[in-house]
N, C-alpha and C positions, 0 to 999 in steps of 0.2 A: 835515919834511912831518905832515901833523894829525892824529888820530888812528884820520879815515875815509879818509884814505890808507895809516896805516896796517893796516889791515885789509882795502884792498882789494890792496895789496901781499900778505898773510898769503893772501887765497883764492885769490891766482894761482899762489901756491909751490905751496898743494896743489896743483892742477889738474895743476899739473906734476908735480908729483911722482905722482899718482895715473898720471897718464898713461904714467909712464915704465914704471909698475910696469904698466901693461895692453900695453905696447908689446913688456917683456918676456916676457911669459907666454904671449902670441901665438907667440914661440917656441920655446917648450917643447909637446912632439906629446902629445895627449891621444886612445889609441886606445879604442875601445867596442867589444865580445864582445857578439852579439845573437843569445840562440837562437832557432830562427824554427821551432822545434817541428812542421818536416816533414826529409827524406828526399831522398835523391839524383832519387824520384820525380818531384819538383817542381819542384825547384833546378835538378837535374844534376849530374855529379859535380863534387869538386872543383879551382876555379880552377887548386888550387899545384898540385896532382901530380896531377888526373885522374884519381883511383880515387874509386868507390863512395863516399857517403857518408849514415850513417843517422840523425844527428843534425847537420842542418847550421847552422852559426853565422854570421854576418854581423859586417865589422869594415869602417868606411871609413876608407879615411887620408886624416888631419887635414892634411897636407900636398899630398895631391892633390882630395878629392873622392871618391876612386874605390870603392867597392864592392866587396866580394870576396867570394865566399860558399866554403866550405869547410869544411876536420875544425878545431877549435878547435885545435886541435897546428902544423898549417899556418900559419892565423892566425895564431897568435902567433909564429910564426920571423918572419914576414915582417913584424913592429913596429922599424924604427929605433934 
C-alpha cells in the first residue's frame, strides 16, 4: 500500500472510531432542569404529584423528548 492509501485507511479508521463513540454517547441520558421563574399560576400544578408549585421547573426526557413541568424534587425523581 502506498503512502496515500495508508493515509486514507487511517482517516477511515479514525472516522469509524469517532462514529462509534458518538453512537455510544447517544445511549447515555442527559437531563437538564430549567427554572421557569414562575408558579402554578402560569404552568399549572406539578405534573408528577399534582400539587401546587411555587417555583416551577421543566425537564425534557432525552429518551422520549417529552417535557414535564413540576417541583424540582419530583423531576429529579423521574430520572432513569
